[in-house]
Structures are given as structure tokens and as C-alpha cells.
C-alpha positions in Angstrom: 0.0 0.0 0.0 1.4 3.4 -1.0 2.3 6.1 1.4 0.5 9.5 1.0 1.3 13.1 1.8 -1.0 15.8 3.4 -0.8 19.5 2.7 -2.9 22.5 3.7 -4.6 24.2 0.7 -3.3 27.6 1.6 -5.5 30.6 0.5 -8.1 28.3 -0.9 -11.7 29.1 -0.1 -13.6 26.0 -1.3 -13.2 22.6 -3.1 -14.2 24.3 -6.4 -11.4 26.9 -5.9 -8.9 24.1 -5.2 -10.0 22.2 -8.4 -9.7 25.4 -10.5 -6.2 26.2 -9.1 -5.0 22.6 -9.9 -6.4 22.9 -13.4 -4.6 26.1 -14.0 -1.3 24.7 -12.5 -1.6 21.7 -14.8 -2.3 23.9 -17.9 0.9 25.8 -17.1 2.9 22.6 -16.8 3.8 23.5 -13.3 4.2 21.3 -10.3 4.0 21.8 -6.6 7.5 22.6 -5.3 9.2 21.9 -2.0 12.6 22.4 -0.6 13.5 18.7 0.0 12.7 15.4 -1.5 10.7 13.3 1.0 13.0 10.7 2.6 10.3 8.1 1.9 9.8 9.1 -1.7 10.0 5.6 -3.0 7.1 4.6 -0.8 5.0 7.5 -2.1 5.1 6.2 -5.7 1.5 5.5 -6.5 0.3 7.6 -3.6 -1.6 10.8 -3.4 -1.4 14.3 -1.9 -4.4 14.8 0.4 -5.5 18.4 0.7 -6.5 19.9 4.1 -9.2 22.6 3.7 -10.7 24.2 6.8 -9.2 21.6 9.1 -10.5 18.6 7.1 -9.0 16.3 4.6 -11.4 16.9 1.7 -9.7 15.7 -1.6 -6.6 14.1 -3.0 -4.4 14.6 -6.1 -2.6 11.5 -7.3 1.2 11.9 -7.2 2.7 11.2 -10.6 6.3 11.5 -9.5 9.1 13.8 -8.3 11.5 15.9 -10.3 13.8 18.9 -10.2 12.6 22.5 -10.1 14.3 25.9 -10.3 16.6 27.0 -7.5 17.4 23.4 -6.4 13.9 22.7 -5.3 12.0 19.5 -5.7 8.9 19.3 -7.9 6.0 17.1 -6.9 4.1 16.3 -10.1 0.4 15.9 -9.6 -2.4 14.6 -11.8 -4.7 17.4 -12.9 -7.9 15.7 -11.6 -9.0 16.2 -8.0 -10.6 13.2 -6.3 -13.0 14.0 -3.5 -12.8 11.9 -0.3 -15.0 11.4 2.7 -14.1 14.4 4.8 -12.1 13.7 7.9 -10.8 16.1 10.6 -7.1 17.0 10.3 -5.2 19.7 12.0 -3.4 22.2 9.9 0.4 22.1 9.6 3.2 23.7 7.7 4.7 22.0 4.6 3.6 18.4 4.0 3.3 15.4 6.3 3.2 11.7 5.7 -0.2 9.8 5.8 -0.2 6.1 6.0 -2.6 4.3 3.6 -4.5 2.8 6.5 -5.3 6.3 7.8 -6.3 7.7 4.5 -10.0 8.5 4.0 -11.9 6.6 1.3 -12.9 8.3 -2.0 -16.4 9.5 -2.3 -18.5 7.2 -4.4 -17.3 4.1 -2.6 -20.5 3.1 -0.9 -21.5 6.7 -0.1 -25.0 6.6 -1.7 -24.5 9.0 -4.6 -22.6 11.8 -2.7 -20.0 12.0 -5.5 -22.6 13.2 -7.9 -23.3 16.4 -5.8 -21.5 19.6 -6.7 -18.1 20.0 -4.9 -19.3 23.2 -3.3 -22.3 21.5 -1.7 -20.1 18.6 -0.6 -17.7 21.1 1.1 -20.6 22.8 2.9 -22.1 19.4 4.1 -18.6 18.4 5.3 -18.2 21.6 7.2 -21.4 20.9 9.0 -20.2 17.3 9.7 -23.2 15.9 7.8 -21.1 13.7 5.5 
């Protein structure tokens, strides 16, 4: 089972806003950058970056791999699609943190009675109210 990362969606107001920012980033060919390559990078192959929004894990972006970026930084290449997950409380933190596969929330649509068909904004609001 792959290892995952978590990261706060800084300056993001909603799941729709996050999805739009990721689409723009993908269109520009850019990747998320960080100072250091994760020490457990080999375990992260096939994993995802889980996004924290308003103190909840709300979505994930599959990690395609790592590369080099300008200024000696490390690029984390993400898939352009955003996969909504069943919201789970998560404290905010700086940078990224590891998330074991056993602790990762399941994707919406896996036995969630049609929740995945709802608009992302509504899902975010229901999650904030702890209704889903």
C-alpha cells in the first residue's frame, strides 16, 4: 500500500477553488515545489497528496512522481484531476506530512450513496457541517 502526503490548501476558499487552481497549474505545466525530496519518496510512488481545507481532509491529487525544479527545489508532479474523499478532521500544519494508507479516508462514491454526484461546493458545505 502506498504512502501519502498531506498539505494545507493555503489561500483556498472551497473545493471548487482548489480544483480550479489545480487545473490552472496543470495547464501551465507547473508542479508543486518543496525544498527537500521526501525521505520516503520511494514509498510515495502511486500515492496521493491529500488536501486539508478548513481543518478537514477533503480531496486528493494522485502523485505522478518527483523531479527537479528551479533553484534546487524538488517538484511534486500531480495529476490534474481532484478526487473528492470522505471528509475527515485533520489539524493544519506547515509544509507536508506523511499519511499512512490505512489512515487515508476513502474516496467519495465508494458506498457513499450518490454523494459523489453532488456539486463539490455542496459537498464542502455538508462536510463543514459534519453531515457527511
